[in-house]
C-alpha positions in Angstrom: 11.8 3.2 12.1 9.6 5.5 14.2 7.9 8.7 12.9 10.5 11.1 14.3 13.4 9.1 12.8 11.6 8.9 9.5 11.0 12.6 9.4 14.6 13.3 10.3 15.7 10.9 7.6 13.5 12.6 5.1 14.6 16.1 5.9 18.2 15.0 5.4 17.3 13.8 1.9 15.2 16.9 1.2 12.2 14.9 0.3 8.6 15.7 1.1 7.3 13.3 3.8 3.6 13.0 4.5 2.2 11.3 7.6 -1.3 10.5 8.5 -2.9 12.9 10.9 -4.9 10.0 12.4 -2.8 6.9 12.9 -4.0 3.6 11.5 -5.5 1.3 14.1 -3.3 -1.5 15.4 -5.7 -4.0 14.0 -5.4 -2.5 10.5 -1.6 -2.2 10.8 -1.4 -5.9 11.8 -3.7 -6.9 9.0 -1.7 -5.0 6.4 1.6 -6.3 7.7 0.3 -9.9 7.6 -1.0 -9.4 4.0 2.3 -7.8 2.9 4.4 -10.6 4.4 2.2 -13.1 2.6 2.8 -11.3 -0.7 6.5 -11.2 0.0 6.4 -14.9 0.6 4.5 -15.5 -2.7 7.0 -13.4 -4.6 10.0 -15.3 -3.0 8.3 -18.5 -4.1 8.0 -17.1 -7.7 11.6 -16.2 -7.7 12.5 -19.8 -6.6 10.2 -21.2 -9.3 12.1 -19.1 -11.9 15.4 -20.2 -10.5 14.3 -23.8 -10.7 13.2 -23.3 -14.3 9.6 -24.2 -13.5 6.8 -24.3 -16.1 5.8 -20.8 -17.3 2.1 -21.4 -16.7 2.7 -22.3 -13.1 4.8 -19.2 -12.5 2.2 -17.0 -14.1 -0.5 -18.5 -11.9 1.6 -17.6 -8.8 2.3 -14.1 -10.1 -1.4 -13.6 -10.7 -2.1 -14.7 -7.1 0.5 -12.2 -5.8 -0.9 -9.4 -8.0 -4.4 -10.1 -6.7 -3.1 -10.0 -3.1 -1.4 -6.6 -3.7 -4.6 -5.3 -5.3 -6.5 -6.3 -2.1 -4.0 -4.4 0.0 -4.4 -1.4 -2.2 -8.2 -1.5 -1.8 -7.9 -1.7 1.9 -5.5 1.3 2.1 -7.6 3.3 -0.4 -10.8 2.7 1.7 -8.9 3.7 4.9 -7.5 6.8 3.1 -11.0 7.9 2.0 -12.5 7.2 5.4 -9.8 9.1 7.3 -7.4 11.4 5.5 -9.9 12.6 2.8 -12.8 13.1 5.3 -10.5 15.0 7.7 -9.2 17.3 4.9 -12.7 18.0 3.6 -13.8 18.8 7.2 -11.0 21.3 7.4 -12.2 22.9 4.2 -9.6 21.4 1.8 -11.7 20.3 -1.1 -8.7 19.9 -3.4 -8.2 16.6 -1.7 -11.0 15.3 -3.8 -8.8 15.6 -6.9 -6.1 13.5 -5.2 -8.7 11.0 -4.2 -10.1 10.7 -7.7 -6.6 10.2 -9.1 -6.0 7.4 -6.6 -9.3 5.8 -7.4 -8.5 5.9 -11.2 -5.1 4.3 -10.5 -6.6 1.4 -8.7 -9.8 1.0 -10.7 -8.0 -1.1 -13.4 
């Protein structure tokens, strides 16, 4: 779905859509998509393991790997957010963005 369609869809649902002022690079987009697809594959594998009544320890190891992969994606996105969105907002005089950034860092610093 393109940005215009996404915004139209959001306005129909009366939600608040936020879009990056500076688009992510194609390289970053491709990397994130590759990582997300890998995690989706891992989770599909876990689902199959549960359907097959596989040993709990093996399932937990695979879940841990998927969780670690999601955490890596979050770290990449957080860094990109800090380097682009947060910097841009501070340059425009919006220092309240620091509170949002701190909340995000706290969420992912577990």
